[in-house]
MARKEMAR-285103 format. One line per 3 residues: number of its first residue (from 1); for each residue x, y, z of C-alpha. Coordinates in steps of 0.25 Angstrom, whole numbers, plus 5000, padded with zeros to 4 digits. Layout:
NUM	X/Y/Z | ...
***
This chain:
1	5059/5132/4852 | 5060/5141/4839 | 5062/5135/4826
4	5072/5145/4819 | 5076/5145/4805 | 5087/5153/4796
7	5096/5162/4803 | 5089/5163/4817 | 5091/5148/4817
10	5105/5148/4813 | 5108/5158/4824 | 5101/5151/4835
13	5108/5138/4830 | 5122/5144/4831 | 5119/5149/4845
16	5114/5135/4850 | 5126/5128/4843 | 5136/5138/4849
19	5130/5136/4863 | 5131/5120/4861 | 5145/5121/4856
22	5149/5131/4867 | 5145/5122/4878 | 5152/5110/4871
25	5164/5119/4870 | 5166/5123/4884 | 5166/5108/4889
28	5177/5105/4879 | 5186/5116/4882 | 5196/5120/4893
31	5192/5134/4890 | 5178/5133/4894 | 5172/5145/4902
34	5168/5144/4917 | 5154/5139/4921 | 5149/5153/4923
37	5152/5157/4909 | 5146/5144/4903 | 5133/5147/4911
40	5133/5161/4905 | 5135/5156/4891 | 5125/5144/4893
43	5114/5155/4897 | 5117/5164/4886 | 5115/5153/4875
46	5103/5147/4882 | 5096/5161/4883 | 5100/5165/4869
49	5094/5152/4864 | 5083/5152/4872 | 5077/5165/4866
52	5081/5162/4852 | 5075/5148/4852 | 5064/5148/4862
55	5051/5158/4859 | 5045/5166/4869 | 5031/5161/4867
58	5023/5151/4859 | 5019/5162/4850 | 5034/5167/4847
61	5040/5164/4833 | 5047/5151/4832 | 5054/5154/4819
64	5062/5166/4823 | 5068/5173/4835 | 5060/5186/4839
67	5068/5199/4842 | 5064/5198/4857 | 5071/5184/4858
70	5083/5189/4851 | 5083/5200/4861 | 5082/5191/4873
73	5093/5182/4868 | 5102/5194/4866 | 5099/5198/4880
76	5102/5185/4886 | 5116/5186/4879 | 5117/5199/4885
79	5114/5195/4899 | 5124/5183/4897 | 5134/5192/4891
82	5134/5201/4903 | 5138/5189/4912 | 5151/5188/4903
85	5153/5203/4903 | 5155/5203/4918 | 5158/5189/4920
88	5170/5191/4930 | 5161/5200/4938 | 5149/5190/4938
91	5157/5177/4941 | 5166/5184/4952 | 5156/5193/4959
94	5151/5190/4973 | 5136/5195/4974 | 5137/5201/4988
97	5149/5209/4984 | 5145/5213/4970 | 5131/5216/4968
100	5124/5216/4954 | 5125/5228/4946 | 5113/5233/4939
103	5117/5227/4926 | 5119/5214/4933 | 5104/5214/4938
106	5099/5217/4924 | 5106/5207/4918 | 5102/5197/4928
109	5087/5200/4928 | 5088/5200/4913 | 5096/5187/4912
112	5086/5180/4922 | 5074/5184/4914 | 5080/5179/4901
115	5083/5166/4908 | 5068/5164/4913 | 5063/5168/4899
118	5072/5158/4892 | 5068/5148/4901 | 5053/5150/4899
121	5056/5149/4884 | 5064/5136/4884 | 5056/5128/4896
124	5044/5136/4899 | 5039/5145/4910 | 5040/5136/4923
127	5054/5137/4926 | 5055/5153/4923 | 5043/5154/4932
130	5049/5146/4944 | 5062/5154/4942 | 5055/5167/4943
133	5048/5162/4955 | 5061/5159/4962 | 5066/5173/4958
136	5054/5180/4965 | 5056/5171/4976 | 5070/5175/4978
139	5065/5190/4978 | 5053/5189/4987 | 5058/5180/4998
142	5057/5189/5010 | 5041/5190/5007 | 5039/5175/5006
145	5032/5166/5016 | 5038/5155/5025 | 5049/5147/5020
148	5049/5154/5006 | 5054/5166/5013 | 5068/5171/5011
151	5076/5184/5013 | 5074/5187/4998 | 5083/5190/4987
154	5086/5204/4981 | 5085/5206/4966 | 5099/5207/4965
157	5102/5194/4973 | 5092/5187/4963 | 5098/5192/4950
160	5112/5189/4956 | 5108/5175/4960 | 5101/5172/4948
163	5110/5177/4937 | 5124/5181/4942 | 5127/5169/4951
166	5129/5153/4948 | 5117/5150/4956 | 5106/5156/4947
169	5105/5156/4932 | 5119/5151/4931 | 5118/5140/4940
172	5121/5126/4940 | 5108/5122/4931 | 5113/5131/4919
175	5127/5126/4922 | 5122/5112/4920 | 5114/5116/4907
178	5127/5123/4901 | 5137/5112/4905 | 5130/5099/4904
181	5116/5099/4898 | 5119/5106/4886 | 5130/5096/4882
184	5121/5084/4884 | 5110/5091/4876 | 5120/5093/4865
187	5124/5078/4866 | 5109/5075/4865 | 5107/5083/4853
190	5119/5076/4845 | 5113/5063/4850 | 5100/5066/4844
193	5105/5072/4831 | 5113/5058/4829 | 5099/5051/4828
196	5101/5045/4842 | 5086/5049/4845 | 5080/5040/4834
199	5090/5029/4837 | 5085/5028/4852 | 5071/5027/4846
202	5075/5016/4836 | 5083/5009/4848 | 5071/5010/4857
205	5061/5005/4847 | 5071/4993/4843 | 5072/4988/4858
208	5059/4991/4864 | 5049/4994/4852 | 5044/4980/4851
211	5041/4977/4866 | 5027/4978/4872 | 5024/4993/4873
214	5037/4995/4864 | 5035/5009/4860 | 5034/5014/4874
217	5047/5006/4878 | 5053/5013/4865 | 5050/5026/4872
220	5057/5022/4885 | 5070/5017/4878 | 5071/5028/4868
223	5067/5040/4878 | 5078/5034/4888 | 5088/5035/4876
226	5084/5048/4871 | 5085/5054/4885 | 5100/5054/4883
229	5098/5064/4872 | 5087/5074/4878 | 5085/5072/4893
232	5072/5079/4891 | 5058/5072/4893 | 5051/5080/4883
235	5062/5080/4872 | 5062/5065/4874 | 5047/5064/4871
238	5047/5073/4859 | 5059/5064/4853 | 5054/5051/4856
241	5039/5052/4858 | 5035/5056/4844 | 5039/5041/4840
244	5037/5033/4853 | 5023/5039/4857 | 5016/5036/4843
247	5023/5022/4844 | 5017/5019/4858 | 5003/5024/4854
250	5004/5015/4841 | 5007/5003/4849 | 4995/5005/4858
253	5000/5015/4870 | 4990/5025/4873 | 4994/5040/4870
256	4996/5043/4884 | 5004/5032/4888 | 5013/5033/4875
259	5015/5048/4879 | 5018/5044/4893 | 5028/5034/4890
262	5036/5043/4881 | 5036/5054/4891 | 5041/5045/4903
265	5051/5039/4895 | 5056/5052/4889 | 5057/5058/4903
268	5066/5047/4907 | 5077/5053/4898 | 5080/5064/4908
271	5084/5053/4919 | 5090/5044/4909 | 5106/5044/4908
274	5115/5046/4902 | 5109/5060/4898 | 5099/5064/4907
277	5091/5078/4908 | 5098/5091/4911 | 5094/5090/4926
280	5103/5078/4928 | 5115/5087/4925 | 5109/5098/4934
283	5108/5087/4945 | 5123/5083/4943 | 5127/5098/4945
286	5118/5099/4958 | 5124/5087/4964 | 5138/5089/4960
289	5140/5076/4954 | 5143/5071/4940 | 5132/5068/4929
292	5136/5054/4928 | 5132/5051/4943 | 5118/5057/4940
295	5117/5048/4927 | 5121/5036/4935 | 5111/5039/4946
298	5100/5041/4936 | 5102/5028/4927 | 5095/5017/4936
301	5083/5026/4939 | 5081/5030/4924 | 5082/5015/4921
304	5071/5013/4931 | 5063/5024/4925 | 5064/5019/4911
307	5063/5004/4915 | 5050/5007/4923 | 5044/5015/4911
310	5048/5003/4902 | 5040/4993/4911 | 5028/5002/4912
313	5027/5003/4897 | 5028/4988/4896 | 5017/4986/4906
316	5009/4997/4900 | 5010/4990/4886 | 5007/4976/4892
319	4995/4981/4898 | 4990/4988/4886 | 4994/4976/4877
322	5003/4984/4869 | 5014/4979/4859 | 5026/4984/4854
325	5030/4990/4840 | 5029/4979/4829 | 5043/4973/4827
328	5043/4977/4813 | 5042/4992/4816 | 5054/4992/4826
331	5068/4995/4822 | 5079/4983/4823 | 5088/4986/4836
334	5100/4980/4828 | 5098/4989/4817 | 5097/5001/4825
337	5109/4998/4834 | 5117/4996/4821 | 5113/5008/4814
340	5111/5018/4826 | 5117/5011/4838 | 5129/5020/4838
343	5120/5032/4843 | 5120/5025/4857 | 5135/5028/4859
346	5134/5042/4863 | 5124/5038/4874 | 5134/5027/4878
349	5146/5036/4878 | 5139/5047/4886 | 5135/5038/4897
352	5149/5031/4897 | 5156/5044/4898 | 5146/5049/4909
355	5149/5036/4917 | 5164/5037/4916 | 5164/5050/4922
358	5165/5061/4912 | 5158/5073/4913 | 5144/5074/4907
361	5148/5086/4898 | 5160/5078/4893 | 5151/5066/4890
364	5141/5075/4883 | 5151/5081/4874 | 5158/5068/4871
367	5145/5061/4867 | 5140/5072/4858 | 5153/5069/4850
370	5150/5055/4850 | 5136/5057/4845 | 5143/5064/4833
373	5153/5053/4831 | 5143/5041/4832 | 5133/5048/4823
376	5143/5046/4812 | 5143/5031/4814 | 5132/5032/4803
379	5135/5043/4792 | 5120/5046/4791 | 5119/5049/4806
382	5132/5057/4807 | 5130/5070/4814 | 5133/5081/4804
385	5138/5095/4807 | 5124/5101/4806 | 5118/5090/4815
388	5129/5093/4826 | 5126/5108/4825 | 5111/5105/4827
391	5114/5096/4839 | 5122/5107/4845 | 5111/5117/4842
394	5099/5108/4848 | 5108/5105/4860 | 5109/5120/4864
397	5095/5123/4861 | 5090/5111/4869 | 5099/5116/4881
400	5092/5130/4881 | 5080/5126/4889 | 5089/5118/4899
403	5098/5129/4901 | 5087/5139/4903 | 5080/5130/4913
406	5093/5128/4920 | 5095/5143/4921 | 5081/5146/4926
409	5083/5135/4936 | 5095/5141/4941 | 5087/5154/4945
412	5079/5146/4954 | 5091/5139/4960 | 5097/5153/4962
415	5085/5158/4970 | 5083/5145/4978 | 5098/5146/4983
418	5098/5161/4985 | 5086/5161/4993 | 5088/5148/5001
421	5076/5142/4996 | 5082/5128/4994 | 5084/5127/5010
424	5071/5131/5013 | 5064/5123/5002 | 5072/5111/5008
427	5067/5113/5022 | 5053/5115/5017 | 5053/5103/5009
430	5058/5095/5020 | 5048/5100/5030 | 5037/5098/5020
433	5041/5083/5019 | 5042/5083/5034 | 5057/5077/5032
436	5052/5065/5025 | 5059/5061/5012 | 5047/5055/5004
439	5038/5068/5005 | 5051/5076/5001 | 5053/5067/4990
442	5038/5068/4984 | 5038/5083/4986 | 5051/5083/4977
445	5045/5074/4967 | 5032/5082/4966 | 5041/5095/4964
448	5050/5089/4954 | 5038/5085/4946 | 5031/5099/4947
451	5044/5107/4944 | 5046/5098/4931 | 5032/5100/4926
454	5036/5115/4923 | 5050/5114/4919 | 5061/5105/4914
457	5068/5094/4923 | 5080/5102/4925 | 5074/5114/4931
460	5064/5106/4939 | 5075/5098/4944 | 5084/5110/4948
463	5072/5116/4956 | 5071/5103/4964 | 5086/5103/4966
466	5085/5117/4972 | 5073/5115/4981 | 5069/5100/4983
469	5081/5091/4982 | 5088/5097/4994 | 5077/5093/5003
472	5077/5078/4999 | 5092/5078/5000 | 5091/5084/5014
475	5080/5072/5018 | 5092/5062/5014 | 5091/5060/5000
478	5105/5059/4992 | 5106/5070/4983 | 5107/5063/4970
481	5094/5055/4973 | 5087/5068/4977 | 5091/5075/4964
484	5087/5063/4956 | 5074/5062/4963 | 5071/5076/4959
487	5077/5075/4945 | 5067/5063/4942 | 5054/5070/4946
490	5059/5082/4938 | 5060/5073/4926 | 5047/5066/4929
493	5039/5079/4929 | 5039/5078/4913 | 5029/5066/4915
496	5022/5070/4927 | 5008/5078/4924 | 5003/5088/4924
499	5015/5094/4916 | 5022/5083/4910 | 5030/5089/4899
502	5035/5075/4893 | 5021/5069/4893 | 5016/5082/4887
505	5026/5080/4875 | 5023/5065/4874 | 5007/5067/4875
508	5008/5078/4863 | 5015/5067/4854 | 5006/5056/4859
511	4992/5063/4859 | 4991/5059/4874 | 4983/5066/4885
514	4993/5074/4894 | 4987/5069/4907 | 4985/5055/4902
517	5000/5054/4897 | 5005/5061/4910 | 4998/5051/4919
520	5004/5039/4911 | 5017/5045/4911 | 5017/5046/4926
523	5013/5031/4927 | 5025/5028/4916 | 5034/5036/4925
526	5031/5030/4938 | 5045/5025/4940 | 5051/5038/4938
529	5043/5043/4950 | 5047/5032/4959 | 5062/5030/4955
532	5066/5044/4961 | 5062/5039/4975 | 5072/5028/4973
535	5083/5039/4971 | 5080/5043/4985 | 5078/5030/4993
538	5088/5022/4986 | 5098/5031/4979
***
């Protein structure tokens, strides 16, 4: 991401703050636009910030925005503006009765390319390549062999499906990003600005730091708490790891073990209620159930995951004869609770609101306000106006990669639906597994891990929801268990070699070997590979 200064930083900051404020505003007013208009606005903001903040290549300037990127941002606004200029026509047209005009086709192609390029800049090339492959698959269907063959989509149908319907870029995934994810990211940004991250670390040190293998256990406690802020494995590592990994090495953990423990603990933040990763909100939409039910279903498995990791660290420390942090170096629990305990309140409130049945959007907004209020329990930690603006800006900026990943994943879903690939793939998977559940589950597990190696959890899970989950549901698995099964393995790809992004981040901090840390991570995360099968056989 660029580090802008001066006037460019001010302009980009204003755009980001307006994006955040607008998405909060539409959840607080009766005069909110309909869902379709909200999706157009979300995409417009996300594309603009993607081209202003994320450079084209590693060699591109980081301290300014090149003219080419300004042009792409302007072109993005033009493509979204076109949707508003012909809004009634676009939302009310019937594709079979109203073919696309030449201008529609041009806008659709340009907008799709802009989405793919913005996705490449924000999360890497894997997902755009997958999306392009599916677009090509839709066009060349009649010339494909066997079960892959279909009647083929014309260029007009492909453009229509991708950009002018609610089953492509403007589908469920982008809707979740604009309706739920951004609000929880903003809540997390306010929580972080209040000093909650440091509080969680101090609290974890006080309760677990002195135990055998204490720094490793501190990582477990702090990462599970910090997961309520970020929902991202790599973000957890980068926030917690700079402190916990050196602490672990200092008390005798090998660098590979220290990196692995932090990576596995941080990965659990995506499966730990009350605020899980973005994929959990997508899951709620796909299943047609409240996020509260997803959160409750995830609670006991998350406790199993962290409990098993805690035990593995303890046994590793016993085997190696490791001790905890000296008592004189530890903070006092009572003093921490007295001084910073009020920072627990927003987490307690958001959990209570969700369990009581309030909507996730309402809970996120209310708890962002609670964070501001409780921060003033102590004057020196009170969130000032500048801190609130910074939280809004960071919330919007952190939403951009999620929104772009969701938009590109929507392209894949649209092609899958239009070509009927989901039904054929379901039949293929069932035939491959010979109608047996265990082989189908193993195939889904491997697919989830492989997909997650090249893209974030959310699009990896969405791919499985489109192609793999229907097959295991057809074999008798309850829908919630099937989705949770795929979700877990999309998360665990972050600690599974050869491409394990959380392990890479932790190893870079700890100076550990990538393969050594990766293999250690698989060992420490063993429970995570077993618990999903419990979902299926004991839902």
